[in-house]
Backbone as ProteinMPNN parsed JSONL, in Angstrom:
{"seq_chain_A": "XXXXXXXXXXXXXXXXXXXXXXXXXXXXXXXXXXXXXXXXXXXXXXXXXXX", "coords_chain_A": {"N_chain_A": [[0.817, -1.175, 0.0], [1.971, 1.161, 0.697], [3.9, 1.439, -1.292], [2.288, 1.588, -3.578], [0.993, 3.996, -3.021], [3.179, 5.764, -3.165], [3.869, 5.47, -5.853], [1.533, 6.475, -7.083], [1.675, 9.089, -6.118], [3.975, 10.0, -7.473], [3.201, 9.717, -10.194], [0.962, 11.393, -10.239], [2.21, 13.827, -9.642], [3.94, 14.191, -11.828], [2.182, 14.197, -14.049], [0.376, 16.12, -13.33], [-2.142, 15.653, -12.376], [-4.377, 16.141, -9.973], [-6.045, 14.499, -8.416], [-4.839, 11.997, -8.388], [-2.58, 12.601, -6.933], [-3.729, 13.209, -4.447], [-4.989, 10.75, -3.761], [-2.72, 9.159, -3.657], [-1.342, 10.261, -1.447], [-3.164, 9.641, 0.61], [-3.204, 6.797, 0.507], [-0.51, 6.239, 1.074], [-0.261, 7.264, 3.694], [-2.157, 5.684, 5.093], [-0.979, 3.176, 4.681], [1.45, 3.497, 6.089], [0.486, 3.865, 8.712], [-0.789, 1.378, 9.157], [1.45, -0.263, 8.96], [2.98, 0.602, 11.149], [1.216, -0.067, 13.274], [1.136, -2.851, 12.935], [3.811, -3.505, 13.401], [4.057, -2.917, 16.061], [2.806, -4.962, 17.261], [0.073, -5.148, 17.376], [-3.012, -6.596, 16.376], [-4.004, -6.357, 13.079], [-6.739, -6.002, 11.159], [-7.46, -8.642, 11.695], [-5.081, -9.964, 11.383], [-1.91, -10.887, 12.651], [0.484, -9.739, 11.82], [1.338, -7.11, 9.655], [2.543, -6.519, 6.551]], "CA_chain_A": [[0.0, 0.0, 0.0], [2.89, 2.307, 0.728], [4.525, 1.542, -2.62], [1.257, 2.082, -4.494], [0.827, 5.416, -2.719], [4.328, 6.505, -3.697], [3.748, 5.466, -7.319], [0.489, 7.427, -7.448], [2.211, 10.431, -5.879], [4.896, 10.341, -8.553], [2.445, 9.891, -11.436], [0.166, 12.602, -10.095], [3.096, 14.992, -9.698], [4.466, 14.35, -13.189], [1.116, 14.515, -14.993], [-0.399, 17.268, -12.877], [-3.504, 15.236, -12.025], [-4.401, 16.327, -8.52], [-6.74, 13.399, -7.729], [-3.843, 10.948, -8.165], [-1.739, 13.102, -5.849], [-4.503, 13.063, -3.209], [-5.135, 9.321, -3.469], [-1.388, 8.688, -3.286], [-1.073, 10.679, -0.066], [-4.036, 8.865, 1.494], [-2.727, 5.415, 0.546], [0.782, 6.193, 1.762], [-0.493, 7.47, 5.125], [-2.807, 4.475, 5.62], [0.032, 2.125, 4.694], [2.389, 3.738, 7.189], [-0.231, 3.607, 9.967], [-0.945, -0.075, 9.289], [2.776, -0.817, 9.188], [3.339, 0.896, 12.543], [0.384, -0.893, 14.148], [1.585, -4.231, 12.821], [5.131, -3.681, 14.01], [3.901, -2.811, 17.501], [2.233, -6.203, 17.754], [-1.383, -5.112, 17.368], [-3.639, -7.309, 15.269], [-4.578, -5.446, 12.094], [-7.708, -6.691, 10.301], [-7.443, -10.075, 11.978], [-3.748, -10.528, 11.135], [-0.929, -10.482, 13.669], [1.527, -8.921, 11.196], [0.979, -6.456, 8.393], [3.76, -6.134, 5.828]], "C_chain_A": [[0.872, 1.255, 0.0], [3.5, 2.523, -0.657], [3.526, 2.069, -3.645], [1.01, 3.571, -4.266], [1.95, 6.259, -3.28], [4.278, 6.576, -5.221], [2.692, 6.471, -7.767], [0.919, 8.87, -7.197], [3.102, 10.877, -7.031], [4.145, 10.599, -9.861], [1.602, 11.156, -11.38], [0.995, 13.868, -10.172], [3.569, 15.259, -11.122], [3.38, 14.806, -14.154], [0.287, 15.724, -14.581], [-1.841, 16.937, -12.532], [-3.603, 15.224, -10.501], [-5.101, 15.182, -7.782], [-5.775, 12.239, -7.47], [-2.916, 11.335, -7.019], [-2.441, 12.885, -4.508], [-4.648, 11.598, -2.816], [-3.796, 8.733, -3.04], [-1.026, 9.044, -1.86], [-1.878, 9.842, 0.905], [-3.534, 7.433, 1.617], [-1.398, 5.297, 1.287], [0.601, 6.349, 3.271], [-1.145, 6.252, 5.755], [-1.809, 3.329, 5.699], [1.019, 2.274, 5.831], [1.734, 3.452, 8.534], [-0.395, 2.109, 10.189], [0.393, -0.749, 9.573], [3.21, -0.599, 10.633], [2.524, 0.042, 13.503], [0.818, -2.357, 14.119], [2.923, -4.468, 13.488], [5.08, -3.57, 15.53], [3.246, -4.047, 18.111], [0.721, -6.203, 17.825], [-1.909, -5.903, 16.178], [-4.307, -6.288, 14.354], [-5.441, -6.265, 11.158], [-7.622, -8.203, 10.468], [-6.095, -10.729, 11.746], [-2.792, -10.026, 12.213], [0.134, -9.56, 13.092], [0.985, -8.327, 9.914], [2.269, -5.997, 7.73], [3.369, -5.258, 4.689]], "O_chain_A": [[0.541, 2.266, -0.619], [3.6, 3.655, -1.131], [3.874, 2.9, -4.484], [0.837, 4.323, -5.225], [1.712, 7.344, -3.812], [4.601, 7.606, -5.813], [2.913, 7.231, -8.71], [0.574, 9.768, -7.964], [2.991, 12.006, -7.508], [4.418, 11.579, -10.555], [1.532, 11.906, -12.354], [0.539, 14.878, -10.709], [3.597, 16.405, -11.571], [3.61, 15.689, -14.98], [-0.431, 16.291, -15.405], [-2.673, 17.836, -12.407], [-2.985, 14.395, -9.833], [-4.775, 14.921, -6.624], [-5.88, 11.568, -6.443], [-2.515, 10.483, -6.226], [-1.822, 12.431, -3.547], [-4.449, 11.247, -1.653], [-3.752, 7.89, -2.145], [-0.464, 8.221, -1.137], [-1.348, 9.377, 1.914], [-3.447, 6.907, 2.727], [-1.192, 4.35, 2.046], [1.244, 5.64, 4.045], [-0.739, 5.823, 6.835], [-1.795, 2.588, 6.682], [1.386, 1.288, 6.471], [2.362, 2.857, 9.41], [-0.164, 1.62, 11.295], [0.454, -1.706, 10.346], [3.745, -1.507, 11.269], [3.077, -0.519, 14.449], [0.861, -3.02, 15.156], [3.144, -5.525, 14.08], [5.968, -4.077, 16.215], [3.145, -4.165, 19.333], [0.134, -7.178, 18.294], [-1.317, -5.881, 15.099], [-5.087, -5.453, 14.812], [-4.936, -7.13, 10.442], [-7.702, -8.949, 9.493], [-5.974, -11.945, 11.899], [-2.866, -8.87, 12.63], [0.638, -8.686, 13.797], [0.252, -8.985, 9.176], [3.003, -5.179, 8.287], [4.229, -4.807, 3.933]]}, "name": "protein", "num_of_chains": 1, "seq": "XXXXXXXXXXXXXXXXXXXXXXXXXXXXXXXXXXXXXXXXXXXXXXXXXXX"}
């Protein structure tokens, strides 16, 4: 999810499409939050680890 967010950020920046930029930011932030929760040992969506 983090990688997809970064890709969308890059494509949105290069092409100037603001919706891709916004979706990329949202996906990257959600991915980072899920990664942090998973690394702290919290179950995320029924899984013990989220990579």
